[in-house]
LUMSETOR-529474 format. One record per residue (C-alpha): residue number from 1; residue in one letter; x, y, z. Coordinates in steps of 0.1 Angstrom, whole numbers, plus 5000, padded with zeros to 4 digits. Each point is the difference from the previous one (the first is absolute). Example, Ala and Ser with C-alpha at 12.3 -4.5 7.8 and 13.67 -1.06 7.14 Angstrom:
# residues 2
+-----+------+------+------+------+
: seq : type :    x :    y :    z :
+-----+------+------+------+------+
:   1 :    A : 5123 : 4955 : 5078 :
:   2 :    S : 5014 : 5034 : 4993 :
+-----+------+------+------+------+
# end
This chain:
# residues 469
+-----+------+------+------+------+
: seq : type :    x :    y :    z :
+-----+------+------+------+------+
:   1 :    X : 0836 : 8153 : 6795 :
:   2 :    X : 5034 : 5004 : 5029 :
:   3 :    X : 4970 : 5027 : 5013 :
:   4 :    X : 4970 : 4973 : 5004 :
:   5 :    X : 5025 : 4970 : 5010 :
:   6 :    X : 5008 : 5029 : 5030 :
:   7 :    X : 4961 : 5005 : 5007 :
:   8 :    X : 4995 : 4963 : 5000 :
:   9 :    X : 5026 : 4992 : 5027 :
:  10 :    X : 4985 : 5030 : 5021 :
:  11 :    X : 4966 : 4983 : 5001 :
:  12 :    X : 5015 : 4967 : 5006 :
:  13 :    X : 5020 : 5010 : 5030 :
:  14 :    X : 4973 : 5026 : 5017 :
:  15 :    X : 4985 : 4975 : 5021 :
:  16 :    X : 5030 : 4983 : 5009 :
:  17 :    X : 5017 : 5035 : 5014 :
:  18 :    X : 4968 : 5006 : 5017 :
:  19 :    X : 5003 : 4969 : 5024 :
:  20 :    X : 4975 : 4975 : 5013 :
:  21 :    X : 4968 : 5005 : 5015 :
:  22 :    X : 4997 : 5002 : 5040 :
:  23 :    X : 4988 : 4969 : 5020 :
:  24 :    X : 4968 : 5013 : 5004 :
:  25 :    X : 4993 : 4982 : 5029 :
:  26 :    X : 5027 : 5009 : 5018 :
:  27 :    X : 4997 : 5036 : 4985 :
:  28 :    X : 4966 : 5006 : 5020 :
:  29 :    X : 5005 : 4984 : 5031 :
:  30 :    X : 5032 : 5020 : 5006 :
:  31 :    X : 4998 : 5034 : 4980 :
:  32 :    X : 4959 : 5004 : 5005 :
:  33 :    X : 5008 : 5016 : 5038 :
:  34 :    X : 4962 : 5016 : 4999 :
:  35 :    X : 4983 : 4970 : 4998 :
:  36 :    X : 5021 : 4983 : 5026 :
:  37 :    X : 4983 : 4990 : 5033 :
:  38 :    X : 4965 : 5018 : 4993 :
:  39 :    X : 4966 : 4985 : 4990 :
:  40 :    X : 4998 : 5005 : 4960 :
:  41 :    X : 4967 : 5006 : 4988 :
:  42 :    X : 4984 : 5013 : 4967 :
:  43 :    X : 4987 : 5037 : 5002 :
:  44 :    X : 4966 : 5003 : 5005 :
:  45 :    X : 4982 : 5019 : 4970 :
:  46 :    X : 4988 : 5027 : 5030 :
:  47 :    X : 5004 : 5030 : 4971 :
:  48 :    X : 4978 : 4982 : 4974 :
:  49 :    X : 4975 : 4980 : 5023 :
:  50 :    X : 5004 : 4975 : 4979 :
:  51 :    X : 4976 : 4963 : 5011 :
:  52 :    X : 5026 : 4970 : 5007 :
:  53 :    X : 4982 : 4986 : 4969 :
:  54 :    X : 5010 : 5033 : 4981 :
:  55 :    X : 5033 : 4997 : 5016 :
:  56 :    X : 5008 : 4963 : 4985 :
:  57 :    X : 4985 : 5006 : 4966 :
:  58 :    X : 5024 : 5025 : 4993 :
:  59 :    X : 5030 : 4977 : 5018 :
:  60 :    X : 4992 : 4973 : 4975 :
:  61 :    X : 4996 : 5030 : 4969 :
:  62 :    X : 5035 : 5007 : 5011 :
:  63 :    X : 5015 : 4961 : 5003 :
:  64 :    X : 4987 : 4998 : 4962 :
:  65 :    X : 5016 : 5032 : 4988 :
:  66 :    X : 5034 : 4983 : 5013 :
:  67 :    X : 4992 : 4970 : 4987 :
:  68 :    X : 4999 : 5015 : 4965 :
:  69 :    X : 5029 : 5025 : 5005 :
:  70 :    X : 5028 : 4988 : 5026 :
:  71 :    X : 4987 : 4964 : 5011 :
:  72 :    X : 5029 : 4991 : 5019 :
:  73 :    X : 4994 : 5027 : 5025 :
:  74 :    X : 4973 : 4975 : 5011 :
:  75 :    X : 5029 : 4979 : 5014 :
:  76 :    X : 5020 : 5025 : 5008 :
:  77 :    X : 4969 : 5011 : 5024 :
:  78 :    X : 4999 : 4965 : 5012 :
:  79 :    X : 5031 : 4997 : 5009 :
:  80 :    X : 4999 : 5032 : 5022 :
:  81 :    X : 4970 : 4989 : 5016 :
:  82 :    X : 5018 : 4966 : 5010 :
:  83 :    X : 5037 : 5019 : 5011 :
:  84 :    X : 4976 : 5024 : 5023 :
:  85 :    X : 4974 : 4970 : 5014 :
:  86 :    X : 4972 : 5018 : 4984 :
:  87 :    X : 4968 : 4987 : 4987 :
:  88 :    X : 4995 : 4994 : 4965 :
:  89 :    X : 4994 : 5032 : 4977 :
:  90 :    X : 5007 : 5022 : 5026 :
:  91 :    X : 5029 : 5017 : 4985 :
:  92 :    X : 4980 : 4999 : 4966 :
:  93 :    X : 4973 : 5019 : 5024 :
:  94 :    X : 5032 : 5026 : 5012 :
:  95 :    X : 5010 : 5004 : 4962 :
:  96 :    X : 4962 : 5010 : 4993 :
:  97 :    X : 4987 : 5022 : 5028 :
:  98 :    X : 5034 : 5006 : 5023 :
:  99 :    X : 5007 : 4985 : 5034 :
: 100 :    X : 4983 : 5009 : 5031 :
: 101 :    X : 5032 : 5016 : 5016 :
: 102 :    X : 4984 : 5036 : 5000 :
: 103 :    X : 4967 : 5024 : 4999 :
: 104 :    X : 4986 : 4982 : 4962 :
: 105 :    X : 4977 : 5037 : 5000 :
: 106 :    X : 5029 : 5021 : 5007 :
: 107 :    X : 5006 : 5023 : 4968 :
: 108 :    X : 5036 : 5014 : 4989 :
: 109 :    X : 5005 : 5026 : 4977 :
: 110 :    X : 5006 : 4987 : 4969 :
: 111 :    X : 5024 : 5024 : 4979 :
: 112 :    X : 5026 : 4980 : 4981 :
: 113 :    X : 5020 : 5026 : 4975 :
: 114 :    X : 5021 : 4982 : 4973 :
: 115 :    X : 5022 : 5011 : 4972 :
: 116 :    X : 5021 : 4992 : 4973 :
: 117 :    X : 5031 : 5013 : 4978 :
: 118 :    X : 5013 : 4987 : 4969 :
: 119 :    X : 5036 : 5001 : 4988 :
: 120 :    X : 5000 : 5035 : 4984 :
: 121 :    X : 4998 : 5011 : 5031 :
: 122 :    X : 5018 : 4973 : 5024 :
: 123 :    X : 5033 : 5002 : 4981 :
: 124 :    X : 4992 : 4975 : 4975 :
: 125 :    X : 5008 : 4969 : 5018 :
: 126 :    X : 4970 : 4993 : 5018 :
: 127 :    X : 4960 : 5002 : 5006 :
: 128 :    X : 4988 : 5011 : 5034 :
: 129 :    X : 4971 : 4992 : 5017 :
: 130 :    X : 4989 : 5012 : 5033 :
: 131 :    X : 4973 : 4995 : 5024 :
: 132 :    X : 4991 : 5016 : 5032 :
: 133 :    X : 4971 : 4978 : 5019 :
: 134 :    X : 4977 : 5008 : 5023 :
: 135 :    X : 4979 : 4980 : 5018 :
: 136 :    X : 5002 : 4978 : 5027 :
: 137 :    X : 5019 : 4964 : 5012 :
: 138 :    X : 5028 : 4998 : 5016 :
: 139 :    X : 5024 : 4988 : 5005 :
: 140 :    X : 5016 : 4998 : 4964 :
: 141 :    X : 5026 : 4975 : 4986 :
: 142 :    X : 5021 : 4996 : 4971 :
: 143 :    X : 4985 : 4970 : 4981 :
: 144 :    X : 5020 : 4978 : 4982 :
: 145 :    X : 4986 : 4969 : 4978 :
: 146 :    X : 5016 : 4979 : 4972 :
: 147 :    X : 4968 : 4973 : 4996 :
: 148 :    X : 5013 : 4971 : 4973 :
: 149 :    X : 4985 : 5007 : 4970 :
: 150 :    X : 4993 : 5040 : 5006 :
: 151 :    X : 5020 : 5029 : 5001 :
: 152 :    X : 5018 : 5010 : 5030 :
: 153 :    X : 4991 : 5034 : 5011 :
: 154 :    X : 5008 : 5021 : 5034 :
: 155 :    X : 4975 : 5026 : 5014 :
: 156 :    X : 4989 : 5022 : 5033 :
: 157 :    X : 4972 : 4987 : 5013 :
: 158 :    X : 4979 : 4989 : 5035 :
: 159 :    X : 5019 : 4978 : 5021 :
: 160 :    X : 4978 : 4969 : 5000 :
: 161 :    X : 4992 : 4997 : 4962 :
: 162 :    X : 5025 : 4997 : 4967 :
: 163 :    X : 4973 : 5027 : 4985 :
: 164 :    X : 5020 : 5028 : 4990 :
: 165 :    X : 4987 : 5039 : 5002 :
: 166 :    X : 5031 : 5002 : 4975 :
: 167 :    X : 5023 : 4978 : 4982 :
: 168 :    X : 5026 : 4991 : 4972 :
: 169 :    X : 5004 : 4966 : 4985 :
: 170 :    X : 5036 : 4982 : 4986 :
: 171 :    X : 4989 : 5013 : 4964 :
: 172 :    X : 4996 : 5040 : 5015 :
: 173 :    X : 4965 : 4999 : 4996 :
: 174 :    X : 4986 : 5026 : 5027 :
: 175 :    X : 4960 : 4999 : 5012 :
: 176 :    X : 4987 : 5025 : 5027 :
: 177 :    X : 4965 : 5016 : 5005 :
: 178 :    X : 4979 : 5030 : 5011 :
: 179 :    X : 4965 : 5000 : 5010 :
: 180 :    X : 4982 : 5024 : 4973 :
: 181 :    X : 4971 : 5018 : 5000 :
: 182 :    X : 4963 : 4991 : 5019 :
: 183 :    X : 4984 : 4981 : 4974 :
: 184 :    X : 4960 : 4992 : 4989 :
: 185 :    X : 4989 : 4973 : 5025 :
: 186 :    X : 4999 : 4977 : 4966 :
: 187 :    X : 5037 : 5004 : 4995 :
: 188 :    X : 5004 : 4981 : 5036 :
: 189 :    X : 5000 : 4968 : 5011 :
: 190 :    X : 5005 : 4983 : 5033 :
: 191 :    X : 5011 : 4963 : 4981 :
: 192 :    X : 5034 : 4995 : 4986 :
: 193 :    X : 5039 : 5005 : 5008 :
: 194 :    X : 5013 : 5034 : 5017 :
: 195 :    X : 5026 : 5023 : 4986 :
: 196 :    X : 5030 : 4984 : 5013 :
: 197 :    X : 4995 : 4964 : 4998 :
: 198 :    X : 4993 : 5010 : 4958 :
: 199 :    X : 5035 : 5019 : 5006 :
: 200 :    X : 5018 : 4964 : 5011 :
: 201 :    X : 4979 : 4983 : 4972 :
: 202 :    X : 5017 : 5024 : 4972 :
: 203 :    X : 5033 : 4999 : 5011 :
: 204 :    X : 5002 : 4965 : 5005 :
: 205 :    X : 4979 : 4990 : 4962 :
: 206 :    X : 5012 : 5028 : 4978 :
: 207 :    X : 5040 : 5007 : 4990 :
: 208 :    X : 4988 : 5032 : 4981 :
: 209 :    X : 4977 : 5028 : 5006 :
: 210 :    X : 4980 : 4994 : 4974 :
: 211 :    X : 4994 : 4967 : 5008 :
: 212 :    X : 4988 : 5011 : 5040 :
: 213 :    X : 4983 : 5029 : 4983 :
: 214 :    X : 4981 : 4973 : 4978 :
: 215 :    X : 4998 : 4973 : 5030 :
: 216 :    X : 4983 : 5034 : 5025 :
: 217 :    X : 4975 : 5003 : 4975 :
: 218 :    X : 4989 : 4968 : 4994 :
: 219 :    X : 4996 : 4998 : 5038 :
: 220 :    X : 4980 : 5034 : 5003 :
: 221 :    X : 4976 : 4984 : 4968 :
: 222 :    X : 4995 : 4971 : 5018 :
: 223 :    X : 4988 : 5012 : 5028 :
: 224 :    X : 5023 : 4988 : 5024 :
: 225 :    X : 5012 : 5036 : 5011 :
: 226 :    X : 4984 : 5018 : 5031 :
: 227 :    X : 5009 : 5031 : 5012 :
: 228 :    X : 4966 : 5015 : 5018 :
: 229 :    X : 4990 : 5036 : 4998 :
: 230 :    X : 5030 : 5011 : 4978 :
: 231 :    X : 5018 : 4994 : 4966 :
: 232 :    X : 5037 : 4988 : 4998 :
: 233 :    X : 5030 : 5017 : 4984 :
: 234 :    X : 5028 : 4976 : 4993 :
: 235 :    X : 5037 : 5010 : 4987 :
: 236 :    X : 5016 : 4974 : 4981 :
: 237 :    X : 5033 : 4997 : 4984 :
: 238 :    X : 5032 : 4986 : 4982 :
: 239 :    X : 5028 : 5012 : 4980 :
: 240 :    X : 4980 : 5000 : 4970 :
: 241 :    X : 4968 : 5017 : 5013 :
: 242 :    X : 4983 : 5014 : 5031 :
: 243 :    X : 4965 : 5000 : 4999 :
: 244 :    X : 4972 : 5014 : 5026 :
: 245 :    X : 4969 : 4984 : 5001 :
: 246 :    X : 4966 : 5018 : 5012 :
: 247 :    X : 4974 : 4977 : 5012 :
: 248 :    X : 4965 : 4990 : 5017 :
: 249 :    X : 4996 : 4966 : 5010 :
: 250 :    X : 4988 : 4993 : 4967 :
: 251 :    X : 5012 : 5025 : 4971 :
: 252 :    X : 5036 : 5008 : 4997 :
: 253 :    X : 5020 : 5025 : 4981 :
: 254 :    X : 5040 : 5000 : 4991 :
: 255 :    X : 5020 : 5024 : 4984 :
: 256 :    X : 5034 : 5002 : 4998 :
: 257 :    X : 5028 : 5024 : 5012 :
: 258 :    X : 5022 : 5006 : 4976 :
: 259 :    X : 5025 : 5028 : 5016 :
: 260 :    X : 5008 : 5027 : 5027 :
: 261 :    X : 4981 : 5001 : 5031 :
: 262 :    X : 4966 : 4991 : 5014 :
: 263 :    X : 4987 : 5002 : 5037 :
: 264 :    X : 4967 : 4986 : 5007 :
: 265 :    X : 4979 : 4999 : 5038 :
: 266 :    X : 4967 : 4980 : 5001 :
: 267 :    X : 4979 : 5022 : 4967 :
: 268 :    X : 4991 : 4983 : 4966 :
: 269 :    X : 5014 : 5021 : 4973 :
: 270 :    X : 4985 : 4979 : 4971 :
: 271 :    X : 4972 : 5011 : 4984 :
: 272 :    X : 4984 : 4968 : 4997 :
: 273 :    X : 4996 : 4997 : 5035 :
: 274 :    X : 4983 : 5033 : 5008 :
: 275 :    X : 4963 : 4988 : 4993 :
: 276 :    X : 5008 : 4974 : 5031 :
: 277 :    X : 5014 : 5027 : 5022 :
: 278 :    X : 4985 : 5010 : 5036 :
: 279 :    X : 5029 : 5023 : 5001 :
: 280 :    X : 4993 : 5040 : 5016 :
: 281 :    X : 5022 : 5033 : 4994 :
: 282 :    X : 5016 : 4994 : 5040 :
: 283 :    X : 5012 : 4969 : 4990 :
: 284 :    X : 5013 : 5015 : 4966 :
: 285 :    X : 5014 : 5028 : 5012 :
: 286 :    X : 5018 : 4982 : 5028 :
: 287 :    X : 5014 : 4976 : 4981 :
: 288 :    X : 5016 : 5020 : 4970 :
: 289 :    X : 5016 : 5021 : 5030 :
: 290 :    X : 5017 : 4968 : 5009 :
: 291 :    X : 5008 : 4989 : 4968 :
: 292 :    X : 5016 : 5033 : 4992 :
: 293 :    X : 5019 : 5002 : 5036 :
: 294 :    X : 5022 : 4972 : 4984 :
: 295 :    X : 4998 : 5013 : 4961 :
: 296 :    X : 5015 : 5032 : 5015 :
: 297 :    X : 5028 : 4985 : 5022 :
: 298 :    X : 5012 : 4973 : 4976 :
: 299 :    X : 4998 : 5024 : 4970 :
: 300 :    X : 5025 : 5026 : 5017 :
: 301 :    X : 5022 : 4973 : 5004 :
: 302 :    X : 5001 : 4989 : 4965 :
: 303 :    X : 5001 : 5038 : 4988 :
: 304 :    X : 5031 : 5007 : 5024 :
: 305 :    X : 5022 : 4966 : 4990 :
: 306 :    X : 4981 : 4985 : 4968 :
: 307 :    X : 4991 : 4968 : 5020 :
: 308 :    X : 4978 : 4985 : 5027 :
: 309 :    X : 5017 : 4978 : 5021 :
: 310 :    X : 4988 : 4978 : 5028 :
: 311 :    X : 5012 : 5019 : 5024 :
: 312 :    X : 4971 : 5029 : 4986 :
: 313 :    X : 4975 : 4976 : 5005 :
: 314 :    X : 5006 : 4991 : 5038 :
: 315 :    X : 5001 : 5039 : 5005 :
: 316 :    X : 4967 : 5004 : 4981 :
: 317 :    X : 4987 : 4973 : 5019 :
: 318 :    X : 5005 : 5015 : 5036 :
: 319 :    X : 4979 : 5032 : 4988 :
: 320 :    X : 4978 : 5004 : 5027 :
: 321 :    X : 4983 : 5032 : 4994 :
: 322 :    X : 4989 : 5022 : 4973 :
: 323 :    X : 5008 : 5038 : 4997 :
: 324 :    X : 4986 : 5021 : 5023 :
: 325 :    X : 4980 : 5019 : 4972 :
: 326 :    X : 4986 : 4972 : 4986 :
: 327 :    X : 4965 : 4984 : 5010 :
: 328 :    X : 5000 : 4978 : 5024 :
: 329 :    X : 5008 : 4962 : 4992 :
: 330 :    X : 5015 : 4963 : 5009 :
: 331 :    X : 5034 : 5004 : 4992 :
: 332 :    X : 5021 : 4971 : 4984 :
: 333 :    X : 5011 : 4991 : 5034 :
: 334 :    X : 4975 : 5002 : 5021 :
: 335 :    X : 4989 : 4982 : 5035 :
: 336 :    X : 4991 : 4970 : 4980 :
: 337 :    X : 5025 : 4994 : 4979 :
: 338 :    X : 5021 : 4971 : 5007 :
: 339 :    X : 5022 : 4987 : 4976 :
: 340 :    X : 5019 : 5011 : 4966 :
: 341 :    X : 5019 : 4986 : 4972 :
: 342 :    X : 5019 : 5010 : 4974 :
: 343 :    X : 5003 : 4972 : 4972 :
: 344 :    X : 5031 : 5008 : 4978 :
: 345 :    X : 4998 : 4978 : 4968 :
: 346 :    X : 5032 : 5000 : 4982 :
: 347 :    X : 5000 : 4999 : 4965 :
: 348 :    X : 5025 : 4981 : 4990 :
: 349 :    X : 4994 : 4969 : 5022 :
: 350 :    X : 4971 : 5007 : 5022 :
: 351 :    X : 5002 : 4960 : 5007 :
: 352 :    X : 5033 : 5009 : 5023 :
: 353 :    X : 5005 : 5038 : 5008 :
: 354 :    X : 4961 : 5011 : 5006 :
: 355 :    X : 4999 : 5012 : 5037 :
: 356 :    X : 4971 : 5006 : 5027 :
: 357 :    X : 5008 : 5031 : 5023 :
: 358 :    X : 4979 : 4994 : 5026 :
: 359 :    X : 4989 : 5012 : 5035 :
: 360 :    X : 4978 : 4978 : 5025 :
: 361 :    X : 4982 : 5024 : 5016 :
: 362 :    X : 4994 : 5040 : 4994 :
: 363 :    X : 5024 : 5013 : 4975 :
: 364 :    X : 5011 : 5025 : 5032 :
: 365 :    X : 5000 : 4975 : 5024 :
: 366 :    X : 5027 : 4976 : 4981 :
: 367 :    X : 5028 : 4999 : 4978 :
: 368 :    X : 4998 : 4990 : 4963 :
: 369 :    X : 5017 : 4967 : 4995 :
: 370 :    X : 5013 : 4988 : 4966 :
: 371 :    X : 4985 : 4961 : 4992 :
: 372 :    X : 5012 : 4984 : 4972 :
: 373 :    X : 4978 : 4979 : 4975 :
: 374 :    X : 5027 : 4975 : 5002 :
: 375 :    X : 5001 : 4999 : 5039 :
: 376 :    X : 4995 : 4962 : 5012 :
: 377 :    X : 5006 : 5005 : 5041 :
: 378 :    X : 4980 : 5024 : 5020 :
: 379 :    X : 5012 : 5010 : 5035 :
: 380 :    X : 4974 : 4989 : 5028 :
: 381 :    X : 4989 : 5032 : 5011 :
: 382 :    X : 4990 : 5010 : 4967 :
: 383 :    X : 4978 : 4966 : 4992 :
: 384 :    X : 4982 : 4999 : 5035 :
: 385 :    X : 4995 : 5037 : 5005 :
: 386 :    X : 5020 : 5007 : 5028 :
: 387 :    X : 5019 : 5030 : 4982 :
: 388 :    X : 4968 : 5011 : 4985 :
: 389 :    X : 4983 : 5003 : 5035 :
: 390 :    X : 5027 : 5021 : 5014 :
: 391 :    X : 4992 : 5024 : 4974 :
: 392 :    X : 4966 : 5000 : 5006 :
: 393 :    X : 5007 : 5011 : 5033 :
: 394 :    X : 5016 : 5028 : 4991 :
: 395 :    X : 4975 : 5011 : 4976 :
: 396 :    X : 4976 : 5001 : 5029 :
: 397 :    X : 5023 : 5018 : 5017 :
: 398 :    X : 5006 : 5027 : 4972 :
: 399 :    X : 5038 : 4990 : 5005 :
: 400 :    X : 5026 : 4999 : 4968 :
: 401 :    X : 5020 : 4970 : 4992 :
: 402 :    X : 5030 : 5024 : 5006 :
: 403 :    X : 5005 : 5035 : 5002 :
: 404 :    X : 4994 : 5016 : 4963 :
: 405 :    X : 5034 : 5002 : 4991 :
: 406 :    X : 5016 : 4972 : 5016 :
: 407 :    X : 4969 : 4983 : 4981 :
: 408 :    X : 5009 : 5010 : 4962 :
: 409 :    X : 5039 : 4996 : 5012 :
: 410 :    X : 4986 : 4965 : 5003 :
: 411 :    X : 4980 : 4994 : 4976 :
: 412 :    X : 5022 : 5014 : 4972 :
: 413 :    X : 5029 : 4976 : 5011 :
: 414 :    X : 4970 : 4972 : 4993 :
: 415 :    X : 4995 : 5010 : 4967 :
: 416 :    X : 5034 : 5006 : 4991 :
: 417 :    X : 5013 : 4968 : 5009 :
: 418 :    X : 4971 : 4983 : 4986 :
: 419 :    X : 5005 : 5020 : 4968 :
: 420 :    X : 5035 : 4988 : 4998 :
: 421 :    X : 4991 : 4967 : 5004 :
: 422 :    X : 4974 : 5001 : 4973 :
: 423 :    X : 5033 : 5014 : 4975 :
: 424 :    X : 5024 : 4970 : 5010 :
: 425 :    X : 4972 : 4976 : 5001 :
: 426 :    X : 4989 : 5018 : 4959 :
: 427 :    X : 5039 : 4994 : 4994 :
: 428 :    X : 4995 : 4962 : 5010 :
: 429 :    X : 4972 : 4995 : 4979 :
: 430 :    X : 5022 : 5014 : 4966 :
: 431 :    X : 5021 : 4979 : 5008 :
: 432 :    X : 4992 : 4968 : 5013 :
: 433 :    X : 4969 : 4979 : 4996 :
: 434 :    X : 5003 : 4983 : 5036 :
: 435 :    X : 4973 : 5022 : 5011 :
: 436 :    X : 5004 : 4988 : 5036 :
: 437 :    X : 5030 : 5023 : 5003 :
: 438 :    X : 4981 : 5032 : 4993 :
: 439 :    X : 4975 : 4991 : 5027 :
: 440 :    X : 5029 : 4993 : 5026 :
: 441 :    X : 5012 : 5037 : 4993 :
: 442 :    X : 4959 : 5013 : 5009 :
: 443 :    X : 5001 : 4979 : 5029 :
: 444 :    X : 5032 : 5010 : 5019 :
: 445 :    X : 4990 : 5036 : 4993 :
: 446 :    X : 4963 : 4992 : 5019 :
: 447 :    X : 5013 : 4984 : 5026 :
: 448 :    X : 5026 : 5034 : 5006 :
: 449 :    X : 4971 : 5023 : 4996 :
: 450 :    X : 4981 : 4980 : 5027 :
: 451 :    X : 5028 : 5000 : 5024 :
: 452 :    X : 5004 : 5032 : 4997 :
: 453 :    X : 4965 : 5011 : 5000 :
: 454 :    X : 4990 : 4978 : 5037 :
: 455 :    X : 5036 : 5015 : 5011 :
: 456 :    X : 4986 : 5034 : 4995 :
: 457 :    X : 4966 : 4996 : 5008 :
: 458 :    X : 4985 : 5022 : 5035 :
: 459 :    X : 4979 : 4979 : 5015 :
: 460 :    X : 4964 : 5015 : 5009 :
: 461 :    X : 4994 : 5009 : 5038 :
: 462 :    X : 4991 : 4969 : 5019 :
: 463 :    X : 5016 : 4978 : 4978 :
: 464 :    X : 5029 : 4975 : 5017 :
: 465 :    X : 5034 : 5009 : 4979 :
: 466 :    X : 5011 : 4966 : 5004 :
: 467 :    X : 4969 : 4986 : 4980 :
: 468 :    X : 5024 : 4996 : 4965 :
: 469 :    X : 4996 : 4964 : 4986 :
+-----+------+------+------+------+
# end
């Protein structure tokens, strides 16, 4: 009974500790620098050669999907239009088709790599879930939302949206996704909601991984998901259950991860999806080699010390070449890798002690920053994209964040400070029902880590060293 009462108290205090939502209008005016002093338009559908009539049909279908699964977002989009002085439904169109800020016909490599480590290989206190994202869309920001009546969350995503490419909510539910196999045309659709918008909806609506899987399955079954040309692989987990969902836009197959380590690139593994796949041996071989490169690194770490740590994930995320005697393939960290996050789901207090270790460009041009799930105040440079822009500048110049030895020393120091704060916060949670003290301990460590990171940062060539905020 005592434990049950404690769990109820945790549930009551979770949103309070996470804090209030942002002032939406103020936030987009102040922090969406990409949209400032520019003509903001919805991207044309050059690639798909769609008529204005078809585009209007897709937009209306998209609007109806949001109305069904997250109607409050329509009001949010209208407020963003008003704040930016845009015609009605402009931001709705950007959420569906993108913004006219770059060549919409360009097609970057999309070679995401994700992996999951269960408690039997992480030391027993946590589940680790990691994603290396290969795509486009820069700069990136640390997103944080606490919409009233919804689950609060933090995530890593594009600087002019609130759709995370990888995120964790105030119940310790993690959501991110890879692209899957190219699939039969009948299994594609250009009508519905995209992966990152769905990720936000799952984070805001669901208190468990099981709930998130059910909602994702419903979205797919009700034809509300669009992902043209290829399928998707969703990774959804909490402290009790971790799932990998492979899907087309019509069919979803879910299987649990119960122990050990699993690495996934961009290919389906489930037999139920093979009949829809248009994969070929070249792709399959490349994906298998990329998966093995990560798996081999992490297994060696486990064999050496009987556990895999967040720092081991950081090292794995920076693998930029496969062994010389392997056939050529895209490495886990390639020229199109633009972000990465390791989520540590705490098994005892997931709502308070879970952590997102994030970078906001290629892991090779950035330093991982531990971000507690309870954080309620963020540095401006993490919200406006300036920090990310410098990281991308280094990435474009093939310049590291710091020399390898110095980076290892810095990340080790940041990780230790955060780990010490987690254990101090855990002791506070054991003895005290006032959860704000635990959150304050984690916040203090985050602020110290951010200060150290900025102080150590080597500015890329051509960047004003006095440009700190």
